Structure formats: structure tokens, C-alpha cells
C-alpha positions as CSV (number, residue, x, y, z in Angstrom):
1,G,-39.8,136.6,0.3
2,D,-41.2,136.7,-3.2
3,G,-42.1,140.2,-4.2
4,G,-40.7,141.6,-0.9
5,S,-43.2,139.8,1.3
6,W,-42.4,137.5,4.2
7,R,-44.5,134.6,5.5
8,G,-45.3,134.6,9.2
9,A,-42.5,135.9,11.4
10,A,-39.8,135.1,8.8
11,G,-39.3,138.8,8.2
12,L,-38.8,139.5,11.9
13,A,-36.4,136.6,12.1
14,E,-34.4,138.0,9.1
15,D,-34.3,141.5,10.7
16,V,-33.0,140.1,14.0
17,R,-30.2,138.3,12.1
18,Y,-29.5,141.4,9.9
19,Y,-29.3,144.0,12.7
20,G,-27.5,141.5,14.9
21,Q,-24.8,141.2,12.2
22,W,-24.6,145.0,12.1
23,M,-24.1,145.0,15.9
24,R,-21.3,142.4,15.6
25,D,-19.6,144.3,12.9
26,E,-19.8,147.5,14.8
27,A,-18.5,145.8,18.0
28,Q,-15.6,144.4,16.2
29,K,-14.6,147.9,15.0
30,R,-14.7,149.2,18.6
31,I,-13.2,146.4,20.6
32,G,-11.7,144.0,18.0
33,H,-8.2,145.0,19.1
34,L,-8.8,143.1,22.4
35,Y,-9.3,139.9,20.4
36,P,-6.2,139.6,18.2
37,K,-5.2,136.7,16.1
38,I,-2.0,134.8,17.1
39,E,1.0,134.4,14.7
40,I,2.8,131.1,14.6
41,T,6.5,132.0,14.9
42,R,9.6,130.0,14.2
43,E,10.4,130.1,17.9
44,M,7.1,128.2,18.6
45,V,7.8,125.6,15.9
46,E,11.5,125.1,16.7
47,D,11.6,125.5,20.5
48,P,14.6,123.3,21.6
49,A,12.9,122.4,24.9
50,N,9.5,121.6,23.2
51,P,9.7,121.3,19.4
52,R,6.3,121.5,17.7
53,P,6.5,120.0,14.2
54,D,2.7,120.1,14.1
55,L,2.9,123.9,13.9
56,K,5.2,123.9,10.8
57,K,2.4,124.2,8.3
58,Y,1.1,127.3,10.1
59,L,4.5,129.1,10.3
60,G,4.0,132.8,9.6
61,K,0.2,132.5,9.6
62,Q,-2.3,134.4,11.8
63,L,-4.7,132.0,13.5
64,T,-8.0,133.0,15.0
65,V,-8.0,132.4,18.7
66,I,-11.0,130.4,20.0
67,A,-10.3,130.8,23.7
68,W,-7.7,131.9,26.2
69,L,-7.3,129.5,29.0
70,W,-6.7,130.8,32.5
71,A,-5.9,129.3,35.9
72,R,-6.8,131.0,39.2
73,T,-3.8,131.6,41.5
74,V,-3.0,132.2,45.2
75,R,0.2,132.9,46.9
76,S,2.1,129.8,47.8
77,P,1.7,128.7,51.5
78,N,5.3,127.6,51.5
79,P,7.3,130.5,53.1
80,A,10.2,129.9,50.6
81,F,7.8,130.9,47.7
82,A,5.4,133.2,49.5
83,E,5.7,135.8,46.8
84,V,4.8,133.4,44.0
85,A,1.2,133.2,42.8
86,V,0.8,129.5,42.1
87,P,-1.9,128.0,39.9
88,L,-5.0,126.1,41.0
89,V,-5.7,123.8,38.1
90,S,-8.4,121.1,37.9
91,T,-6.8,119.4,34.9
92,F,-3.9,120.1,32.6
93,M,-5.5,118.1,29.7
94,L,-6.6,120.3,26.8
95,S,-7.6,117.6,24.4
96,T,-8.2,113.9,25.2
97,K,-9.3,113.0,21.6
98,V,-7.4,110.0,20.4
99,G,-4.5,111.1,18.2
100,K,-5.1,114.7,19.0
101,E,-4.0,114.8,22.7
102,A,-2.7,118.1,24.0
103,Y,-1.8,119.2,27.5
104,V,-0.3,122.0,29.6
105,A,3.0,121.3,31.2
106,P,4.2,123.8,34.0
107,V,8.0,124.4,33.9
108,V,9.6,125.5,37.2
109,E,12.6,127.8,36.6
110,G,14.4,129.0,39.7
111,G,12.0,131.0,41.8
112,S,9.2,131.1,39.2
113,Y,7.4,129.0,36.6
114,R,5.9,129.2,33.2
115,F,3.4,127.2,31.2
116,T,4.1,125.3,28.0
117,V,1.8,123.2,25.8
118,K,2.7,119.8,24.5
119,V,1.0,117.5,22.0
120,G,0.7,113.8,22.1
121,K,-0.3,111.4,24.9
122,P,1.4,112.3,28.2
123,L,3.6,109.7,30.0
124,D,1.6,110.0,33.2
125,V,-2.0,110.6,32.0
126,D,-3.5,110.4,35.5
127,A,-1.1,113.0,36.9
128,V,-1.8,115.4,34.0
129,K,-5.6,114.9,34.3
130,M,-5.4,115.9,38.0
131,G,-3.7,119.2,37.3
132,T,-2.5,120.6,40.6
133,K,-5.4,119.0,42.5
134,L,-4.7,116.6,45.3
135,S,-8.3,115.4,45.9
136,R,-11.9,116.4,45.4
137,G,-12.8,119.9,46.5
138,A,-10.5,122.8,47.0
139,N,-7.3,120.9,47.8
140,F,-4.3,121.6,45.6
141,R,-0.5,121.3,45.6
142,C,2.1,124.1,45.0
143,V,3.9,123.7,41.7
144,M,7.0,125.3,43.2
145,S,7.4,123.1,46.3
146,E,4.8,120.3,46.1
147,S,3.4,121.6,49.4
148,P,-0.3,121.0,49.9
149,I,-2.6,124.0,49.6
150,A,-5.6,123.4,51.9
151,G,-9.2,124.5,51.0
152,D,-9.3,126.8,54.0
153,Y,-6.2,128.6,52.9
154,I,-7.6,129.2,49.4
155,K,-10.8,130.5,50.9
156,A,-8.9,132.9,53.1
157,E,-6.8,134.1,50.2
158,G,-9.9,134.7,48.1
159,K,-11.7,136.6,50.9
160,A,-8.6,138.7,51.4
161,G,-8.6,139.7,47.7
162,R,-5.4,137.9,46.9
163,M,-6.8,135.4,44.3
164,G,-5.6,136.2,40.8
165,A,-5.5,134.5,37.4
166,R,-2.7,133.6,35.0
167,M,-3.0,132.6,31.3
168,M,-1.9,128.9,30.9
169,G,-2.8,128.2,27.3
170,I,-4.4,129.4,24.0
171,V,-6.7,127.5,21.7
172,A,-6.7,128.6,18.1
173,E,-8.6,127.5,15.0
174,G,-6.5,125.2,12.7
175,E,-7.2,123.7,9.3
176,R,-9.0,120.7,10.6
177,G,-9.5,121.2,14.3
178,R,-8.0,123.0,17.3
179,V,-4.4,124.1,17.7
180,Y,-3.1,124.4,21.3
181,L,-0.5,126.9,22.1
182,A,1.4,128.2,25.1
183,P,0.6,131.7,26.4
184,T,2.6,134.6,25.2
185,E,3.5,137.9,26.9
186,A,1.8,139.8,24.1
187,M,-1.5,138.0,24.6
188,E,-1.4,138.6,28.4
189,A,-0.7,142.2,27.7
190,V,-3.7,142.6,25.4
191,A,-6.0,141.1,28.1
192,G,-4.6,143.6,30.5
193,Q,-5.6,146.5,28.3
194,A,-9.4,146.0,28.8
195,E,-10.9,148.7,31.0
196,P,-14.7,148.4,31.3
197,E,-16.6,151.6,31.7
198,W,-19.4,149.9,33.7
199,K,-19.7,146.9,35.9
200,P,-22.7,145.1,37.3
201,D,-21.7,145.7,40.9
202,V,-24.9,144.2,42.3
203,E,-24.3,142.0,45.3
204,F,-25.5,138.4,45.5
205,F,-26.1,136.4,48.6
206,P,-23.0,134.2,49.0
207,Q,-24.9,131.4,50.7
208,A,-27.7,131.1,48.2
209,L,-28.8,127.7,47.0
210,G,-26.2,126.2,44.6
211,F,-23.7,129.1,45.2
212,R,-20.0,128.2,46.0
213,I,-18.3,131.2,44.6
214,G,-19.0,133.3,47.7
215,N,-16.7,131.0,49.7
216,Y,-13.8,132.5,47.8
217,G,-14.4,136.2,48.3
218,M,-16.7,136.9,45.4
219,R,-19.6,139.2,46.4
220,T,-20.9,141.0,43.3
221,W,-21.8,139.8,39.8
222,S,-19.1,141.9,38.2
223,E,-16.5,139.6,39.9
224,L,-17.6,136.7,37.8
225,F,-16.3,138.3,34.6
226,T,-12.8,139.2,33.4
227,P,-12.3,142.9,32.4
228,R,-12.3,141.9,28.7
229,Q,-15.6,140.0,29.1
230,L,-17.1,143.1,30.8
231,V,-16.0,145.3,27.9
232,A,-17.5,143.0,25.4
233,L,-20.9,142.6,27.2
234,N,-21.0,146.4,27.8
235,T,-20.3,147.1,24.2
236,Y,-23.0,144.8,22.9
237,S,-25.5,146.0,25.5
238,D,-25.0,149.6,24.5
239,L,-25.3,148.7,20.8
240,I,-28.8,147.4,21.2
241,E,-30.2,150.9,21.7
242,E,-28.3,152.0,18.5
243,A,-29.7,149.1,16.6
244,R,-33.2,149.8,17.8
245,E,-32.9,153.4,16.6
246,R,-31.5,152.1,13.2
247,V,-34.5,149.7,12.8
248,Q,-37.0,152.5,13.4
249,R,-35.2,154.8,11.0
250,D,-35.0,152.2,8.3
251,A,-38.7,151.4,8.8
252,V,-39.6,155.0,8.3
253,E,-37.5,155.2,5.1
254,A,-39.1,152.0,3.8
255,E,-42.6,153.5,4.4
256,V,-43.8,150.4,6.3
257,N,-47.4,150.2,7.2
258,F,-47.1,149.2,10.8
259,G,-45.8,150.9,14.1
260,T,-42.1,151.6,13.5
261,R,-41.5,152.2,17.2
262,A,-43.1,149.0,18.3
263,Y,-41.3,147.0,15.6
264,G,-37.9,148.5,16.7
265,D,-38.7,147.5,20.2
266,A,-39.5,144.0,19.1
267,V,-36.2,143.6,17.2
268,G,-34.4,145.1,20.2
269,V,-35.8,142.6,22.7
270,Y,-34.6,139.7,20.6
271,L,-31.2,141.3,20.2
272,G,-31.2,141.7,23.9
273,L,-31.9,138.1,24.5
274,G,-29.0,137.2,22.1
275,V,-26.6,139.4,24.1
276,D,-27.9,137.9,27.4
277,K,-27.0,134.5,26.0
278,L,-23.5,135.7,25.5
279,S,-23.0,136.1,29.2
280,D,-23.6,132.4,29.6
281,Y,-20.4,131.8,27.5
282,N,-18.5,134.8,28.7
283,S,-17.8,134.5,32.4
284,S,-14.9,133.3,34.4
285,L,-16.9,130.2,35.4
286,V,-16.8,128.7,31.9
287,L,-14.9,125.5,31.7
288,W,-12.9,124.1,28.8
289,S,-14.0,120.5,27.8
290,P,-10.9,118.4,26.8
291,T,-13.2,115.6,25.6
292,R,-15.1,117.9,23.2
293,S,-12.4,120.5,22.6
294,Q,-14.7,123.3,23.2
295,A,-15.9,125.6,25.9
296,K,-18.8,124.8,28.1
297,T,-21.3,127.3,29.5
298,T,-21.6,129.0,32.9
299,F,-24.8,127.1,33.6
300,S,-24.0,123.6,32.6
301,R,-26.1,123.0,35.7
302,Q,-28.4,125.2,37.8
303,A,-25.8,126.4,40.2
304,L,-22.6,128.5,40.4
305,P,-19.8,126.3,41.5
306,M,-16.2,127.5,41.5
307,A,-14.2,127.2,38.3
308,W,-10.5,126.9,39.1
309,D,-9.4,127.1,35.5
310,F,-11.6,128.7,32.9
311,A,-11.9,129.5,29.2
312,E,-12.2,133.2,28.1
313,I,-14.0,133.0,24.7
314,N,-13.2,135.0,21.6
315,V,-16.5,136.7,20.9
316,F,-15.6,137.2,17.3
317,A,-14.5,133.6,16.6
318,E,-17.7,132.6,14.8
319,A,-18.2,129.8,17.4
320,A,-20.2,129.4,20.6
321,G,-20.0,132.7,22.4
322,D,-20.2,134.8,19.2
323,L,-23.3,137.0,18.9
324,S,-24.0,135.8,15.3
325,V,-24.2,132.2,16.6
326,S,-26.6,133.0,19.4
327,L,-28.8,135.1,17.1
328,D,-28.8,132.5,14.4
329,G,-30.5,130.0,16.8
330,I,-33.0,132.7,17.9
331,S,-33.8,133.6,14.3
332,R,-34.3,130.1,13.2
333,A,-36.9,129.6,15.9
334,L,-38.6,132.9,15.2
335,A,-39.1,132.1,11.5
336,F,-41.5,129.3,12.5
337,L,-43.6,131.3,15.0
338,A,-47.3,131.6,14.2
339,T,-48.6,135.1,13.7
340,G,-52.3,134.5,13.6
341,S,-52.9,134.8,17.4
342,N,-51.5,136.7,20.3
343,G,-49.6,135.4,23.3
344,A,-49.5,136.9,26.7
345,V,-46.9,136.7,29.5
346,S,-47.5,138.1,33.0
347,A,-45.9,137.8,36.4
348,E,-48.4,137.0,39.2
349,D,-48.3,135.7,42.7
350,A,-49.3,132.0,42.2
351,R,-51.0,132.0,45.6
352,N,-53.8,134.3,44.6
353,Q,-53.7,134.6,40.8
354,S,-56.8,134.5,38.6
355,I,-55.1,133.6,35.3
356,S,-56.1,129.9,35.6
357,L,-59.8,130.7,35.9
358,G,-61.7,128.4,33.4
359,K,-58.4,127.3,31.8
360,V,-56.7,123.9,31.2
361,V,-53.6,123.9,33.4
362,S,-50.3,122.0,33.2
363,T,-47.7,123.4,35.5
364,D,-44.2,122.7,36.6
365,P,-43.8,124.3,40.1
366,P,-40.5,125.0,42.0
367,Y,-38.7,122.0,43.4
368,Y,-38.6,122.6,47.2
369,D,-35.0,123.5,48.0
370,N,-33.1,122.1,45.0
371,I,-32.7,125.3,42.9
372,G,-32.5,129.0,43.9
373,Y,-34.2,130.3,40.8
374,A,-34.4,134.0,41.8
375,D,-30.8,134.2,43.1
376,L,-29.4,132.5,39.9
377,S,-31.5,134.6,37.5
378,D,-29.7,137.8,38.6
379,F,-26.7,136.6,36.6
380,F,-28.7,137.3,33.4
381,Y,-31.0,140.0,34.8
382,V,-28.1,142.5,35.4
383,W,-27.3,142.4,31.7
384,L,-30.9,142.4,30.5
385,R,-31.5,145.5,32.6
386,R,-28.4,147.1,31.1
387,S,-29.5,146.5,27.5
388,L,-33.3,146.5,27.6
389,K,-34.4,148.9,30.3
390,P,-35.2,151.6,27.7
391,I,-37.6,149.2,26.0
392,L,-39.1,147.5,29.2
393,P,-38.7,150.1,32.0
394,E,-41.4,148.6,34.2
395,V,-40.2,145.0,33.9
396,L,-36.6,146.0,34.6
397,A,-37.2,148.7,37.2
398,T,-35.5,147.0,40.1
399,L,-31.7,146.5,40.5
400,A,-32.3,142.8,41.1
401,V,-35.2,140.3,40.8
402,P,-37.6,140.0,43.7
403,K,-36.8,137.1,46.0
404,S,-38.6,137.3,49.3
405,D,-41.9,135.7,48.0
406,E,-40.2,133.0,45.8
407,L,-41.9,129.7,46.6
408,V,-38.7,127.8,47.4
409,A,-37.6,126.4,50.7
410,T,-34.5,128.5,51.1
411,P,-33.1,128.2,54.7
412,Y,-31.0,131.4,54.7
413,R,-34.1,133.5,53.6
414,H,-36.5,132.1,56.2
415,G,-34.3,131.5,59.2
416,G,-33.6,127.8,59.1
417,K,-34.7,124.5,57.5
418,E,-37.9,124.1,59.6
419,K,-39.1,127.6,58.9
420,A,-38.3,127.2,55.2
421,E,-40.3,124.0,55.0
422,A,-43.2,125.7,56.7
423,F,-43.1,128.6,54.2
424,F,-43.0,126.2,51.3
425,L,-45.9,124.1,52.6
426,Q,-48.1,127.0,53.3
427,G,-47.4,128.7,50.0
428,M,-47.7,125.6,47.9
429,S,-51.0,124.7,49.6
430,K,-52.4,128.1,48.8
431,T,-51.1,127.8,45.2
432,M,-52.7,124.4,44.7
433,Q,-55.9,125.5,46.3
434,C,-56.1,128.5,43.9
435,L,-55.7,126.1,41.0
436,A,-58.2,123.6,42.3
437,E,-60.9,126.2,42.7
438,Q,-60.4,127.9,39.4
439,T,-59.4,125.5,36.7
440,H,-61.9,124.1,34.1
441,P,-63.8,121.3,35.8
442,A,-64.0,119.2,32.6
443,F,-60.2,118.8,32.5
444,P,-57.6,117.5,34.9
445,V,-54.7,119.5,36.1
446,T,-51.3,118.0,35.4
447,I,-48.4,118.9,37.8
448,Y,-44.8,118.1,37.1
449,Y,-42.6,117.6,40.1
450,A,-38.9,116.5,40.2
451,F,-37.4,115.4,43.5
452,K,-34.0,114.6,44.8
453,Q,-32.7,111.0,44.9
454,S,-32.7,111.1,48.7
455,E,-32.6,113.4,51.7
456,T,-32.6,110.8,54.5
457,D,-31.6,107.1,54.5
458,S,-32.6,105.0,57.5
459,A,-33.8,101.5,58.4
460,D,-37.2,102.6,57.3
461,G,-36.0,103.4,53.8
462,T,-35.2,106.5,51.7
463,A,-37.2,109.7,52.2
464,S,-37.5,113.0,50.3
465,T,-38.7,115.9,52.4
466,G,-39.3,118.0,49.3
467,W,-41.5,115.3,47.7
468,E,-43.5,114.6,50.9
469,T,-44.0,118.3,51.6
470,F,-45.2,118.9,48.1
471,L,-47.6,116.0,48.2
472,E,-49.1,117.2,51.5
473,A,-49.7,120.6,49.9
474,V,-51.5,119.0,46.9
475,I,-53.8,117.0,49.2
476,R,-54.5,120.0,51.5
477,S,-55.5,122.1,48.6
478,G,-58.6,120.1,47.7
479,F,-57.2,118.2,44.9
480,T,-57.5,114.4,44.5
481,V,-54.8,112.5,42.7
482,N,-56.3,110.4,39.9
483,G,-53.1,109.2,38.4
484,T,-49.3,109.4,38.6
485,L,-46.9,109.1,35.6
486,P,-43.2,108.6,36.5
487,M,-40.8,110.1,33.9
488,R,-37.1,109.6,33.8
489,T,-36.2,113.1,32.7
490,E,-32.9,113.5,34.6
491,R,-29.8,111.7,33.3
492,D,-27.5,110.2,35.9
493,A,-24.4,111.1,33.8
494,R,-25.2,114.8,33.4
495,S,-22.9,117.2,35.2
496,R,-25.4,118.0,37.9
497,G,-26.0,114.3,38.7
498,I,-22.4,113.0,38.9
499,G,-21.5,112.3,42.5
500,S,-24.3,114.5,43.9
501,N,-27.7,114.2,45.4
502,A,-29.4,115.6,42.3
503,L,-32.8,115.4,40.8
504,A,-33.6,111.8,40.1
505,S,-37.0,111.6,38.3
506,S,-40.0,113.7,37.4
507,I,-43.5,112.6,38.5
508,V,-46.6,113.9,36.7
509,L,-49.6,114.1,39.0
510,V,-53.0,114.0,37.3
511,C,-55.4,115.8,39.6
512,R,-59.0,116.9,39.8
513,Q,-60.8,118.9,42.4
514,R,-62.0,116.7,45.2
515,P,-65.9,116.5,45.3
516,A,-67.4,117.9,48.5
517,N,-69.1,114.5,49.0
518,A,-66.0,112.4,48.4
519,P,-65.9,109.4,50.8
520,T,-63.2,109.1,53.4
521,T,-61.4,106.2,54.9
522,S,-59.2,105.4,57.9
523,R,-55.5,104.7,57.5
524,R,-56.1,101.1,58.6
525,D,-58.8,100.5,56.0
526,F,-56.6,102.2,53.4
527,L,-53.7,99.9,54.1
528,A,-55.9,96.8,54.1
529,T,-57.3,97.7,50.7
530,L,-53.9,98.5,49.4
531,K,-52.5,95.1,50.5
532,A,-55.5,93.3,48.9
533,E,-55.5,95.1,45.5
534,L,-51.8,96.0,44.9
535,P,-50.4,92.5,44.1
536,Q,-52.9,92.0,41.3
537,A,-52.5,95.5,40.0
538,L,-48.7,95.0,39.7
539,I,-49.3,91.8,37.8
540,D,-51.7,93.6,35.4
541,L,-49.0,96.2,34.7
């Protein structure tokens, strides 16, 4: 700022960016050898079996790798090829952009196979798009024999520890877009050099809501990351403490007039959030998008489905998955934060909290059994704990986040669907009662609730157990519903909604505490009044 001063939190934002860049530079010195560039050789350009004239302009140049693409493998179920680890690929398409099509082509040679990459529109587009899949789910074909590979066989191989991964392609940065290349022995060798010093060997529950990875033998969070990804996340996590100490030392040297330790902690927390964001881009569940020619994230939806082929991001490519990109977003938001007042965050049991006393409340409670928030949050928590425990020892004291009291109808945690529903109803009723008794009487409480498209379909219509249970809890609590506002907040075309019984809409309930002398009515009278008044009300809408 002018004269060395900063407006609002702009100085903090700049420091987060500055020390984040220092961390990135330091990390590149320590582990940059695991993320090499790829040289375009004459053999690549003039391959007799697959000539690539599009690579001629890059001959002899070193290109930055954006991502290494891998396919999971299992041993072929065909006895003739039982020793061959065959790929499980959901699609061979790398780019579907018109005029920039690229795809992987497996080449069977004797008793083995290799991957090559071709450019241009494939002759059989549908076959290439299917990869080695035969149908939806875990049903594939063997590239060696065309024998089917059943889902149960794949699960058994995974649980026996015989599921591996093989590089099937490389995405590099070209002059005006992506360059798609076949894997090389050198690149596979570099990936094999990564040896993480620490792993988040914290177990997750394989049958948690939205989890599919446990069906294939995965049991700990560390198994969701490649060795190279573990090395990168470890390196950055460890650098946060070094950056924090550097902030404090620089603040002392600059003779700042505020708490140097507290400021170092503040910068460290934001750096930790940036590193935690990296884990979303750096797991073996990250898919490559052929329509957008870029990697997706682990949590494109609030679940952990299996990824048969995945993208391993270059954390120094100055693209998504690079620390500088993550921190740039954080810093831009920080720069606009107000500094004139304090905010407070606390973790309380919603069933008996006192935070809402005399307050205006707008809340978005858990959605019955749709999302296992606590189980999923451990994915990020294990890395936050690694990087920020010195700064927030009490918050990050436990190995994993608490789960037993989470107000979600999780069948495995409560011994079945009926018991889970009873737990949710009882807990949500107490929560709503607590809100009804404490919130400011002059203002209504607004409650957001999203529900599934359907849970039961019958001659009587479509029903949603979660929605009905939630409504019952609201009514039991002493609230009266003064208004409802339907909101179309969930897109049908988003990844969570395609072909699934996903969240359909959000309903905003406008509630006030029910007066003690509120009149009552019978169900018969209610229905009679409804039939008399509803037609005109609909016309008035």
C-alpha cells in the first residue's frame, strides 16, 4: 500500500501469497525431481506405427507435464493370461474437443500390451469412449483375451491386495493447449522413486454413506494417494511450520507493532487451508475430463466413488493442483475481508447449545441420510492435523473427527435404518426445540432443507422419508411454519444427479415459535379447509 500501509486485510492476503510462494519454491527444490518435464524425441514424432506430425514443432523441447494418467489393474481372469495385470479403464478418450481429439489405444503384443496415444477422431468413437468397460458399474473386459471381468472378481482382487496401477498417458502443456503423449519407461521410473516418510494410516469405515472405495480393499486414507502424492502433501505440510517461523522472524525484524506469534499463526492457518485444498486435486480418485481437457477434483460430489482411471497432477504446473493457484484464490478473498469487527466460530452440540439465545437464526441442517459429513471430512482432516496441529492443538487433538453424535441417519452407526431414523428424529426435535425456545422472538427462523427426489414410489405417490422425518421434528419442537419457499438449488446435470436418486430441491421453511394459546384443529377440519381454500390460492399465485 502507499507508504507501506495496507487497507483492511490486504496486507494479510499479500503475506499469505508471499509465504505461499516461498513454500512452493522450497518444495520444488526438495521434490521437483519427482515432477520432471518430458522431452519430445524424434522417436515420438516419427514412430512408424503411430506417426505424430503434430509433435514436430516440439521436437527436442522440454514440455511441462500437466498430469500423468493411470489405469487401475487386476490380474486377468483368463488362465492363459493370469500373470498379466490388465487395465480397468472407464474411457480411452483424452480429449473430445472438436479438432483436438486424442485417445489412448492399447496395443497387444504377444503375451503383454502397451499403451499408445493417437490424435484425431477415432474410427469407432463409442468403443473408445467405453474404454474396457462392458456396462455400468465394475464390469470390464480383458484387453488380452476379451474375456469379461466381473465386478465380484475385481472386488476380490482388490481385497486380496492385488489391484495395481499402470501409466497409460501423459498430458503436457503445449503452445496453445494440451499435448497428449504415450507413457514412457522413464516417467514410470520417476513415479516409482517416490518414498513418503509418513502416511495418514487412519482407517475409515468402508460402508460409510457415499463410500464405494472400501468394496475394493481400501481401508485407510493413505491408500487413496499415490506415493508421489503422499510425498508432495507431506512436504507442503511440513513447510507450513517453517513458513510460520519465517513470518514471525520477519515480523520481529520489521519491528511490527502487533503480536508476531499470533500473526505467524494466522498466516500459517491460511497456508494450511491452501495445502489442504491440494489434497482435493491430489488423490487417486481424481478423474480426467476429456470434454474440458483438465483434471477434476476428488470431491466433484459429496461421496467417494471408485475411480478406475485417474489423473496424477503435477503440483508445479501452475494449474489447478498447484499451491500458488490455491493460495491465489484464498488471498483474493482475504483482501476483501472487513477488519472492523471480530468473528467467532465454535463447535457445539446443536441439541443443547446456547449460541442462538436472542439471535436471528438462519440454518442449514444435515440432510437425513444423504451425506456422511463426518466420515467424508476425515479426508481433509488427516492433512489439516498434520500441518496445523502445532497452531491448533485443541481443535486437532483427535486422530479423526468425532462421529457418534453426528445428526445424520447413518444405518451402520445406529444398527439399521429404523434405529437411524429414530436417532435423527429425536436429535432433530431437540435441536429445533432449542432454537424455538432461544431465538429472538421478533424475527422468524429460516431453515434450509434439501431432500432426495424419492425414496419410495407407490400407488399413493412419491415419498421422502428424510423430508417427512425432518418436518415431524420441526412440528414437535414448538415451531409453527409460517411460510415455505421452494428453491431449485440442485442441477439435474451435475455429477451427483446423473442417474442417481440425488438431492432434488431445497425448501426454505419460515418458522416462528408456536404460541401457547395457538388454536388446534382436527385432521378432518384441516382437509376440509384445505380443499375449500387451496383452489383459489393456486389461482392467485
